[in-house]
N, C-alpha and C positions, 0 to 999 in steps of 0.2 A: 639120286640125292647126293649133294655135296657132303663129303666127310673131311678128314684132315688134309687130304691131298685131292687134287682134281682127278676124277675118274677119266678113263679113256672114253672118247665119244662125247666130250663136253660140247654143248652148243648153247646158243643164246636162249633156247627154250628150257635148258636144264633147270630143274627146280632147286631152289636154294635150301640150305640147312638153316633154319631160323636161329640156331644157337651160334652160328658163324656169320650172322648177318647184322648189319647196322643200318638203321634208318637215319639218313643225313638230311636235316631240315635246314635249308639255306636261306638266310636273310629275311625270314618272315618276322619282321620287327616293326616297332611303332613308326619308324621313319617311312615305312612303305604304306602306312595308312594315316598319315599326318594330315592336318588341314591343307597343307600345300598340295599334297597328292590328290586329295579330294577335289580341290579346285582346278588343278591343272591336268590331272589324268583321271577324270571321273569314271570312265569305262574300266580302266585298270583297277581303280579302287574297288568298284563293284565286283569285278572278277576275283580279286584277292579275298575280299571279306565274305562274299556270298558263295563262292565256289572253292577256291584254293584252301582257305583255312578249314572249312568243314571237312574237306577230303583229307587234309593232313591230320586232323583230329582222329579220323577213322584209322589212318595208317599208324598213328602213335598208339592207339588203343590195341590194335592188332599186334604191333611189335612188342608191346609190353606183355600181352597175354602169351605170346609165343616165346618169350625169353630173349628177344633180339635187343641189341643195344639201341638207344635213341641218343643221337648226337646232334647238337645244334651249332650253327655258326651264324654270327651276326657281323655286320660292318660296324666296328667300334674301335676307336683309337685306344692305345695304351696310355695316352697322356691327355691332359685337359686341353692342350692347344693343338693337338694333332701333329706335332713335329715328327712323330714316328711313322706317319703315313707313307705309302709308296709314292714315287714321283708321279705316277699316273693319277692317283687320287688327288694329289696336290694340284696338278695341272687341270684336273676336271672339276675342282672345287668340291670334291666329295669328302665330307667331314662329319663324323658323328663322335662327339666328345666322350671321353671315358666317364662311365657312370651316368650318362644322360638318359632321359626318357626315350629318346629316339633309338637308343641302342638296345632297349629291352625287347625280348620276344613278345609278340602279340599275346595278350593274356589268355585267350581261348585255347592256346596250344603251349602255354608256358612250361618250361622245364620243371621236373620234379627235383627234389633235393639231391638225388644221387646221379642225375643226368650230367652229361659232359657238354659244356658250353665253351666254344672257342671264338674269341673275337678276332677279326681279320681286317687288314687294311689294303687288300688287293682283291681283284676279281676271283683269283684262284685260291680256294681254301687250302689246297695242298701246297701252295707256294708260300703263304704267309702265316701258316700255323703248323703245329706239330701233329696234324691229323694222321699222317701216314704212320708215324711212330706210335701214336695212341691205338690206332686200329690194329696194328700188328701185335701190340702187347695184349689186346683184347682177343686175339685169335680170329679176327674178322676176315672173311674171304669175299663176301658179297656186300655191296653197298647200294642201298635203295635211296635215290635222290628225289627230293621234292622241294619246292620253294620258288624263289624269284631271283633274278629275271631269267627266263628260259634261255635267251640268246646271249647272256653275259655270264653271270656267276654259276648258273646251272651248267651251261655249256663247258665252262672251264673245269668244273668238278668232274663231269663225266669223262672228258678227254684225259685229264691228268690222272684220274683214278684208273682208267683203263691202261694207260702207259705204265702205271706203277704195279699192275698185275692184279687189280681187283676185278671181280665180276660185277659190272656196273648195270644198274637198272634205273631208268628214268620213268617216273610216274607222270604221264602226260597230262592227266586231268587234275594233278595236284601241283602244277607249275603255271606260271603266267608271265607275260611280257606286256609292254605298253600297248601293243596291238595284237590282234589275232594273227595277222600275217607274220609278224616277227616271231611269235610263238611257234607257229607251224613251220616256218622256214628253218628255225633252229632245230626243231625235232628232226626234220629231214636231213639237216647238215651233219648232226652228230650221231644220228641213228646207227651209223656203222661202228660206233664205239661202245654200244650198250644194247640192252634189250629195252624197248619202249613198251611199257605196260600201263594198265589203268589201275585206279585205286582198288576196285573190286577184285581184280585179278590178284593183286598183291595181298589183300586181306584174305582171300581164299587160300592162296599159296602158303602164307604164314600159319594159317589155322588148320591146315589139312591134317 
């Protein structure tokens, strides 16, 4: 079990200490289930609403019961016109206005009053928020990642978190991308930076 310092013999299969673990829910917001997404990415919409969100609900409930932190990030500008966005988001036409419906977390897994919610304007949550600072202040050592898109913002969170010294876990059945192929390719590509687990495995681990 993880304690204040990493024990000798740490491996990807080492069980985490729930009190030093954070569940990071990435970009599961209304923009990802909007009428535009329903029309243009119907398979992805169904995957998010019928599979990813229910799995994340289970993870959140397990994290709360175990005393783990629940941290959310969403794509949302700090301004109404998006002038604070990263160059990449500007070039990509990716814009969610400050305070907009699109920037809110999907209601079924909405944050509670004392949860941490960090808006970002880049793919990498460690790059455009103070997540690293917050996690260290909370005493977090392990980060369990779920959300969308597997091959974009999830990928960045896993790689960057690993480089910053966190024990990273990606919950494969609580993530999604626009296609199954993209999802599976991403898991294969960044699997060397984390432990890839299922929702049930994490629920069991946190509740042991």
